[in-house]
C-alpha positions as CSV (number, residue, x, y, z in Angstrom):
1,X,-64.0,7.8,11.8
2,X,-64.8,11.3,12.5
3,X,-63.0,13.3,15.2
4,X,-65.2,14.8,18.0
5,X,-64.9,18.5,18.7
6,X,-64.3,19.5,22.3
7,X,-66.9,21.6,23.9
8,X,-65.9,25.3,24.5
9,X,-64.0,25.6,27.8
10,X,-63.0,22.0,28.0
11,X,-59.5,21.4,29.4
12,X,-56.9,20.2,26.9
13,X,-55.9,16.6,27.0
14,X,-52.4,15.7,28.1
15,X,-49.9,16.8,25.5
16,X,-52.2,19.3,23.9
17,X,-51.6,23.2,24.1
18,X,-49.1,25.0,26.4
19,X,-48.5,24.4,30.0
20,X,-48.6,27.3,32.4
21,X,-44.9,27.1,33.1
22,X,-44.0,27.1,29.4
23,X,-46.2,30.2,28.9
24,X,-44.4,32.0,31.7
25,X,-41.0,31.2,30.1
26,X,-42.2,32.4,26.7
27,X,-43.4,35.8,28.2
28,X,-40.1,36.2,30.0
29,X,-38.1,35.6,26.8
30,X,-40.2,38.0,24.9
31,X,-39.7,40.7,27.5
32,X,-35.9,40.2,27.5
33,X,-35.9,40.5,23.7
34,X,-37.8,43.8,23.9
35,X,-35.3,45.2,26.4
36,X,-32.3,44.0,24.4
37,X,-33.8,45.7,21.3
38,X,-34.4,49.0,23.1
39,X,-30.8,49.0,24.4
40,X,-29.4,48.3,20.9
41,X,-31.5,51.1,19.4
42,X,-30.5,53.6,22.0
43,X,-26.8,52.8,21.6
44,X,-27.1,53.2,17.8
45,X,-28.9,56.6,18.2
46,X,-26.2,57.8,20.6
47,X,-23.4,57.2,18.0
48,X,-24.7,58.5,14.6
49,X,-22.7,58.2,11.4
50,X,-20.0,60.8,10.9
51,X,-21.3,63.9,9.2
52,X,-19.3,66.2,6.8
53,X,-17.3,68.9,8.5
54,X,-19.3,72.0,9.1
55,X,-18.2,75.5,7.9
56,X,-16.4,77.6,10.5
57,X,-17.0,81.3,10.9
58,X,-14.5,83.5,9.1
59,X,-13.8,86.9,10.8
60,X,-12.5,89.4,8.2
61,X,-9.5,91.3,9.6
62,X,-11.3,94.6,8.7
63,X,-13.7,93.8,11.5
64,X,-11.0,93.6,14.1
65,X,-9.7,96.4,16.3
66,X,-6.5,98.2,15.3
67,X,-4.3,96.4,17.8
68,X,-5.7,93.0,16.7
69,X,-4.8,93.9,13.1
70,X,-1.2,94.8,14.2
71,X,-1.1,91.5,16.1
72,X,-2.3,89.6,12.9
73,X,0.5,91.3,10.9
74,X,3.1,90.3,13.4
75,X,1.7,86.7,13.5
76,X,1.9,86.6,9.7
77,X,5.6,87.7,9.7
78,X,6.4,85.1,12.4
79,X,4.6,82.4,10.3
80,X,6.8,83.4,7.3
81,X,10.0,83.1,9.5
82,X,9.0,79.8,11.0
83,X,8.5,78.4,7.5
84,X,11.9,79.4,6.2
85,X,11.3,82.9,4.8
86,X,13.8,85.8,5.2
87,X,12.4,89.2,5.7
88,X,15.3,91.7,5.8
89,X,14.6,95.3,4.8
90,X,10.8,95.6,4.5
91,X,7.8,95.9,6.7
92,X,4.0,96.0,6.4
93,X,2.2,99.3,6.5
94,X,-1.2,100.8,5.9
95,X,-0.9,103.2,2.9
96,X,-3.8,105.8,2.6
97,X,-5.9,104.9,-0.4
98,X,-4.0,101.7,-1.1
99,X,-4.6,99.5,2.0
100,X,-1.9,97.2,3.3
101,X,1.4,97.0,1.5
102,X,5.1,96.3,1.7
103,X,7.3,99.3,2.2
104,X,11.0,99.8,2.7
105,X,12.0,99.7,6.4
106,X,15.2,101.6,5.8
107,X,17.3,103.1,3.0
108,X,18.2,100.5,0.3
109,X,21.1,100.2,-2.1
110,X,20.8,98.6,-5.5
111,X,20.9,94.8,-5.1
112,X,20.0,94.7,-1.4
113,X,17.9,91.7,-0.5
114,X,14.3,92.7,0.5
115,X,13.0,89.2,1.4
116,X,13.2,85.6,0.2
117,X,10.3,83.0,0.1
118,X,11.0,79.3,0.0
119,X,9.3,77.7,-3.0
120,X,7.2,75.6,-0.6
121,X,5.4,78.8,0.5
122,X,4.4,79.8,-3.0
123,X,0.8,78.7,-3.8
124,X,0.0,77.5,-7.3
125,X,-2.0,74.9,-9.0
126,X,1.1,72.6,-8.8
127,X,1.6,73.0,-5.1
128,X,-2.2,72.6,-4.3
129,X,-2.3,69.4,-6.3
130,X,0.3,68.0,-3.9
131,X,-2.1,68.2,-1.0
132,X,-4.7,65.5,-0.3
133,X,-7.6,67.9,-0.6
134,X,-6.1,69.7,-3.6
135,X,-5.6,66.5,-5.5
136,X,-9.3,65.6,-5.1
137,X,-10.4,69.1,-6.1
138,X,-8.2,69.0,-9.1
139,X,-9.8,65.8,-10.4
140,X,-13.2,67.4,-10.1
141,X,-12.2,70.6,-11.7
142,X,-10.5,68.7,-14.6
143,X,-13.9,67.2,-15.5
144,X,-15.2,70.7,-16.1
145,X,-12.6,71.7,-18.7
146,X,-14.1,73.9,-21.3
147,X,-17.3,74.4,-19.3
148,X,-16.2,77.1,-16.8
149,X,-16.7,80.6,-18.3
150,X,-14.4,82.9,-16.4
151,X,-10.9,83.1,-17.8
152,X,-7.7,84.5,-16.2
153,X,-8.1,82.8,-12.8
154,X,-7.3,79.5,-11.3
155,X,-10.6,77.7,-10.4
156,X,-8.5,75.0,-8.6
157,X,-6.7,77.6,-6.4
158,X,-10.0,79.5,-5.7
159,X,-11.7,76.4,-4.5
160,X,-8.8,75.2,-2.4
161,X,-8.3,78.7,-0.8
162,X,-12.0,79.0,0.0
163,X,-12.1,75.6,1.7
164,X,-9.0,76.5,3.8
165,X,-10.5,79.8,4.8
166,X,-14.2,78.9,5.3
167,X,-14.2,75.2,6.3
168,X,-10.8,74.5,7.8
169,X,-10.4,78.0,9.3
170,X,-7.9,78.6,12.0
171,X,-6.9,74.9,11.9
172,X,-5.4,75.5,8.4
173,X,-1.5,75.8,8.3
174,X,-2.1,78.8,6.0
175,X,-4.4,80.6,8.4
176,X,-2.0,83.4,9.4
177,X,-1.8,84.4,5.7
178,X,-5.4,83.8,4.8
179,X,-6.6,85.9,7.8
180,X,-4.2,88.8,7.0
181,X,-5.0,89.2,3.3
182,X,-8.7,88.8,3.9
183,X,-9.1,86.3,1.1
184,X,-12.9,86.3,1.4
185,X,-13.5,90.1,1.8
186,X,-14.1,92.4,-1.2
187,X,-14.8,96.1,-1.6
188,X,-14.8,96.3,-5.4
189,X,-17.9,97.0,-7.6
190,X,-17.9,93.3,-8.5
191,X,-18.8,92.5,-4.9
192,X,-21.3,95.3,-4.3
193,X,-25.0,94.6,-3.7
194,X,-27.7,96.0,-5.9
195,X,-28.1,99.2,-3.9
196,X,-24.4,100.1,-4.1
197,X,-24.2,99.0,-7.7
198,X,-26.8,101.6,-8.6
199,X,-24.1,104.3,-8.4
200,X,-22.7,102.8,-11.6
201,X,-25.8,103.9,-13.6
202,X,-23.9,106.9,-14.8
203,X,-21.2,104.7,-16.2
204,X,-23.1,102.3,-18.5
205,X,-20.0,100.5,-19.9
206,X,-18.6,99.8,-16.5
207,X,-22.0,98.7,-15.2
208,X,-22.4,96.3,-18.1
209,X,-19.0,94.8,-17.6
210,X,-19.6,94.3,-13.9
211,X,-23.0,92.8,-14.6
212,X,-21.6,90.4,-17.3
213,X,-18.7,89.3,-15.1
214,X,-21.0,88.7,-12.1
215,X,-23.2,86.6,-14.3
216,X,-20.2,84.5,-15.4
217,X,-19.1,84.1,-11.8
218,X,-22.6,83.0,-10.7
219,X,-22.6,80.4,-13.5
220,X,-19.2,79.1,-12.6
221,X,-20.1,78.9,-8.9
222,X,-23.2,76.9,-9.6
223,X,-21.4,74.4,-11.8
224,X,-18.1,74.2,-9.8
225,X,-19.3,74.4,-6.2
226,X,-23.0,73.5,-6.1
227,X,-23.2,70.8,-8.8
228,X,-19.7,69.4,-8.6
229,X,-17.7,69.8,-5.4
230,X,-20.6,69.6,-3.0
231,X,-21.9,66.5,-4.8
232,X,-18.6,64.7,-5.4
233,X,-16.7,65.9,-2.3
234,X,-19.2,66.6,0.5
235,X,-16.7,65.7,3.2
236,X,-14.5,68.6,1.9
237,X,-17.2,71.0,0.8
238,X,-20.2,70.6,3.2
239,X,-23.3,71.6,1.2
240,X,-24.2,75.3,1.8
241,X,-20.9,76.1,3.5
242,X,-19.8,78.4,0.7
243,X,-21.9,81.2,-0.8
244,X,-21.7,83.0,-4.1
245,X,-20.3,86.1,-2.3
246,X,-17.4,84.0,-1.0
247,X,-16.5,82.9,-4.6
248,X,-16.8,86.4,-6.0
249,X,-14.5,87.8,-3.3
250,X,-12.0,85.0,-3.9
251,X,-11.9,85.9,-7.7
252,X,-11.4,89.5,-6.8
253,X,-8.6,88.5,-4.5
254,X,-6.9,86.6,-7.3
255,X,-7.3,89.5,-9.7
256,X,-5.5,91.8,-7.2
257,X,-2.8,89.4,-5.8
258,X,-2.1,86.7,-8.3
259,X,1.2,86.8,-10.2
260,X,1.7,85.6,-13.7
261,X,4.8,84.6,-15.5
262,X,5.9,86.4,-18.7
263,X,8.6,85.8,-21.4
264,X,12.3,85.4,-21.0
265,X,14.6,82.6,-19.5
266,X,13.9,83.5,-15.9
267,X,10.1,83.7,-16.5
268,X,10.2,80.3,-18.2
269,X,12.0,78.9,-15.2
270,X,9.3,80.3,-12.9
271,X,6.7,78.8,-15.2
272,X,8.3,75.4,-15.0
273,X,8.3,75.6,-11.2
274,X,5.0,77.2,-10.4
275,X,2.9,77.3,-13.6
276,X,1.6,80.4,-15.3
277,X,-0.2,81.8,-12.2
278,X,1.0,81.7,-8.6
279,X,0.5,83.4,-5.3
280,X,3.6,84.3,-3.3
281,X,2.7,85.5,0.3
282,X,4.1,88.9,1.2
283,X,5.2,89.5,-2.4
284,X,1.5,89.8,-3.4
285,X,1.4,92.8,-1.1
286,X,4.2,94.7,-2.8
287,X,1.7,96.7,-4.9
288,X,-1.8,95.3,-4.5
289,X,-3.5,98.6,-5.5
290,X,-2.0,99.9,-8.7
291,X,-4.9,102.4,-9.2
292,X,-3.7,104.7,-6.4
293,X,-3.1,108.2,-7.6
294,X,0.1,110.1,-7.5
295,X,-1.4,112.5,-4.9
296,X,-2.2,109.5,-2.6
297,X,1.4,108.2,-2.9
298,X,2.7,111.7,-2.3
299,X,0.5,112.0,0.8
300,X,1.7,108.6,2.1
301,X,5.3,109.7,1.8
302,X,4.7,113.0,3.5
303,X,3.2,111.0,6.5
304,X,6.5,109.1,6.9
305,X,5.7,105.9,5.0
306,X,8.2,105.0,2.4
307,X,7.0,104.3,-1.1
308,X,5.8,100.8,-2.1
309,X,9.1,99.2,-3.0
310,X,7.7,97.8,-6.3
311,X,6.6,101.3,-7.5
312,X,8.4,102.4,-10.7
313,X,10.0,98.9,-11.1
314,X,12.1,99.0,-7.9
315,X,12.2,95.3,-7.4
316,X,14.0,92.4,-9.1
317,X,13.2,88.8,-8.3
318,X,14.4,85.4,-9.4
319,X,14.3,81.8,-8.3
320,X,17.6,81.0,-6.6
321,X,19.0,77.8,-5.2
322,X,20.1,77.8,-1.6
323,X,20.9,75.5,1.3
324,X,17.2,75.1,2.2
325,X,16.2,74.5,-1.4
326,X,14.9,76.9,-4.2
327,X,13.5,80.3,-3.1
328,X,12.1,83.4,-4.7
329,X,14.5,86.1,-3.8
330,X,13.5,89.8,-4.1
331,X,16.1,92.5,-4.4
332,X,16.1,96.3,-4.8
333,X,16.6,97.2,-8.5
334,X,17.4,100.8,-7.6
335,X,18.3,102.7,-4.4
336,X,15.5,103.8,-2.1
337,X,16.4,106.8,0.1
């Protein structure tokens, strides 16, 4: 038996289709669902996922007024004292042609203590690895063994110091030191732009050496920072936070401030404690410009500034055990009038 089709517009039989009240309920439920979805979407957009920490502006000390520089030096010395250092017979001074250095604050007798640094204040690959960020950086750097081209520096220490200065900034516990030594500033030919580098045209060997070293630095920066640290550790190294100029300046800083251990029993003890290369705050300013001429030194002395205490081998230092633990103690090797 065939079923008859209803003519268009015919009312539905009982039990067929939707009643008016059911339709109204369905519309209300649909409206409530749309409102709930809008509220949910808005709450999600108001609380985005955490983003990597952004880079902070680094203000080189050279850009500060003279009184601000003096204040920064005083802040650095207070930071040393608060962290267990003893600064007895030296002070910081600006030496013409040499920049900032450590000078004798008074006459010294042979054996007088100049200052002492707790081992905890000496930066090295070993001390950096003991930090959370340093341990993560060390794992990434270890994967690049044999691939980084520049020798004679610590890539681990360079990356860690750059992060502390550029990303962590004044929140870093090392900020009083990083700010003072201008770890990311550089006035050497290696850091010059093309226009300044043109003055090296008359010295082809030096120009070639600078060009070759800069190329090695660029390759290391690309591999270490761009292709490794920013990819594997974006929360520590926000992409784009560091530039090649920062890395070049950090390498220059290491070349002029880093200490290396030598031969002999005491040197082997230092090697066992800190490794072959280490960075002792304040001690790295004993003589950070060895290229100064005799005339510049003589002029500095005539202006009332005493000689850099490390000049002509005037400093002995060794790792000594004390009540607060091991410390690098620096003493006058010979009298300073």
